ChimeraX commands (.cxc) that place a marker at each C-alpha (Angstrom):
marker #1 position 101.47,104.70,125.32 radius 0.5
marker #1 position 100.97,108.02,123.45 radius 0.5
marker #1 position 104.36,109.44,124.94 radius 0.5
marker #1 position 106.09,106.54,122.81 radius 0.5
marker #1 position 104.20,107.86,119.77 radius 0.5
marker #1 position 105.47,110.94,119.87 radius 0.5
marker #1 position 108.87,110.12,120.28 radius 0.5
marker #1 position 108.53,107.42,117.12 radius 0.5
marker #1 position 106.83,110.83,114.99 radius 0.5
marker #1 position 109.97,113.14,115.94 radius 0.5
marker #1 position 112.02,110.07,114.35 radius 0.5
marker #1 position 109.73,108.87,111.52 radius 0.5
marker #1 position 106.48,111.22,111.05 radius 0.5
marker #1 position 104.32,108.63,109.25 radius 0.5
marker #1 position 105.24,105.72,111.63 radius 0.5
marker #1 position 103.39,107.70,114.75 radius 0.5
marker #1 position 100.46,108.55,112.67 radius 0.5
marker #1 position 100.40,104.57,111.15 radius 0.5
marker #1 position 100.48,103.33,114.97 radius 0.5
marker #1 position 97.70,105.41,115.97 radius 0.5
marker #1 position 95.33,105.35,112.63 radius 0.5
marker #1 position 96.65,102.28,110.53 radius 0.5
marker #1 position 96.49,102.85,106.83 radius 0.5
marker #1 position 93.91,105.28,106.62 radius 0.5
marker #1 position 93.91,108.76,104.86 radius 0.5
marker #1 position 95.87,110.44,107.44 radius 0.5
marker #1 position 98.55,108.18,107.20 radius 0.5
marker #1 position 99.07,108.98,103.23 radius 0.5
marker #1 position 98.52,112.39,103.94 radius 0.5
marker #1 position 101.38,112.37,106.36 radius 0.5
marker #1 position 103.20,110.78,103.79 radius 0.5
marker #1 position 102.97,112.98,101.41 radius 0.5
marker #1 position 103.63,116.17,104.19 radius 0.5
marker #1 position 106.67,114.61,105.22 radius 0.5
marker #1 position 107.93,114.40,101.78 radius 0.5
marker #1 position 107.15,117.47,101.25 radius 0.5
marker #1 position 109.10,118.95,104.43 radius 0.5
marker #1 position 109.91,117.17,107.51 radius 0.5
marker #1 position 108.14,119.84,109.61 radius 0.5
marker #1 position 104.96,119.58,108.12 radius 0.5
marker #1 position 104.91,115.94,108.53 radius 0.5
marker #1 position 106.27,116.34,111.95 radius 0.5
marker #1 position 103.15,118.75,112.91 radius 0.5
marker #1 position 100.63,116.51,111.48 radius 0.5
marker #1 position 101.64,113.34,113.27 radius 0.5
marker #1 position 102.06,115.09,116.63 radius 0.5
marker #1 position 98.40,116.65,116.03 radius 0.5
marker #1 position 96.98,113.41,114.70 radius 0.5
marker #1 position 98.28,111.70,117.86 radius 0.5
marker #1 position 97.05,114.23,120.29 radius 0.5
marker #1 position 93.58,114.77,118.94 radius 0.5
marker #1 position 92.90,110.95,119.32 radius 0.5
marker link #1:1,2 radius 0.2
marker link #1:2,3 radius 0.2
marker link #1:3,4 radius 0.2
marker link #1:4,5 radius 0.2
marker link #1:5,6 radius 0.2
marker link #1:6,7 radius 0.2
marker link #1:7,8 radius 0.2
marker link #1:8,9 radius 0.2
marker link #1:9,10 radius 0.2
marker link #1:10,11 radius 0.2
marker link #1:11,12 radius 0.2
marker link #1:12,13 radius 0.2
marker link #1:13,14 radius 0.2
marker link #1:14,15 radius 0.2
marker link #1:15,16 radius 0.2
marker link #1:16,17 radius 0.2
marker link #1:17,18 radius 0.2
marker link #1:18,19 radius 0.2
marker link #1:19,20 radius 0.2
marker link #1:20,21 radius 0.2
marker link #1:21,22 radius 0.2
marker link #1:22,23 radius 0.2
marker link #1:23,24 radius 0.2
marker link #1:24,25 radius 0.2
marker link #1:25,26 radius 0.2
marker link #1:26,27 radius 0.2
marker link #1:27,28 radius 0.2
marker link #1:28,29 radius 0.2
marker link #1:29,30 radius 0.2
marker link #1:30,31 radius 0.2
marker link #1:31,32 radius 0.2
marker link #1:32,33 radius 0.2
marker link #1:33,34 radius 0.2
marker link #1:34,35 radius 0.2
marker link #1:35,36 radius 0.2
marker link #1:36,37 radius 0.2
marker link #1:37,38 radius 0.2
marker link #1:38,39 radius 0.2
marker link #1:39,40 radius 0.2
marker link #1:40,41 radius 0.2
marker link #1:41,42 radius 0.2
marker link #1:42,43 radius 0.2
marker link #1:43,44 radius 0.2
marker link #1:44,45 radius 0.2
marker link #1:45,46 radius 0.2
marker link #1:46,47 radius 0.2
marker link #1:47,48 radius 0.2
marker link #1:48,49 radius 0.2
marker link #1:49,50 radius 0.2
marker link #1:50,51 radius 0.2
marker link #1:51,52 radius 0.2
view
């Protein structure tokens, strides 16, 4: 299941985080990072998915 989340995170980083943690603080942080730049949001999303 993590492979699917990582693939979705490459396409839309907040979606992968949402599927992992829901509407928590990490989701909102990822939205902010993605708006500031795609790469920071992508790195954060993969880090959140790999950590859990």
